[in-house]
C-alpha positions, 0 to 999 in steps of 0.5 A: 499500499505504501508503494501506491501512496507513499505520503496518503495525508498529503495526497486526501490533501491535494485530492480534497483540494483540488475538489474545492478549487474547481467546485466541481464533482464530476466523473473528470474531476475526480479522475483528474484529483486522483492522478493530482494526488497520486503524482503529489505524493510520488512527486513528495518521495523523490525530496526524501526529506525525514521527517522532523525530530522533536527533542522536547515535545512540551516546549512547543505548547509555551511557543504556541502561546508566546506566539497567540500573545504575540499575535494579538500584540501584533493586531492591537498595535497595527489596529492603532497603526491604521485608525490612528496613523499620527500614534505610528513611531517609528517607519516601514523598514528592511532589517537583517537578524542573524540566525544561528537555527539551521534546522529545515523545519525549524526555520520554515516554522519560523517564517510561519510566525514572522508572517502570521504575525500582523505588521511583519514579514520573512522576505529573505534567508540566506543559508550560506551567511545565516542572515534573516532579512524581514520587514516590519512596518513600525521598525524603531528598535532594531536590537528589540526586534533582532532580541525578540526574534532569537530569544523568543522564536529562534532559542525555542525552536532550537530546543525543540528541532535541535 
């Protein structure tokens, strides 16, 4: 069975997503969705990615709580900027953050966290130098952002994945 469906959950997700995007349940749509789902699963095997090795699962819960609180705070800060532009203290800008984490799952998680937080977006990462480039909507103190990313997110992600 693993030979036909090497990644069953991903194949199922592709199948369902195609049907949702196509908004049709005709025999042709079902057949094409099945072909895409099987092909997607087989393509994934060529990447030969091993699954993540979680070292400290309880840290995930702590990190999720921190992320939740930071997202709520960022939503409030961005809403204030939108509703009262005069309340903005900084200016939009790009900044570089030196990262120590190299685990691809940790980097992907950090990218999701930064991009999910209103007012920030992950724009570039140089694997060779370890420099992350982010855009911040209300950039005031670069060192504060660097400390936040390194101490609140990167440190915990390294505990989880490395």
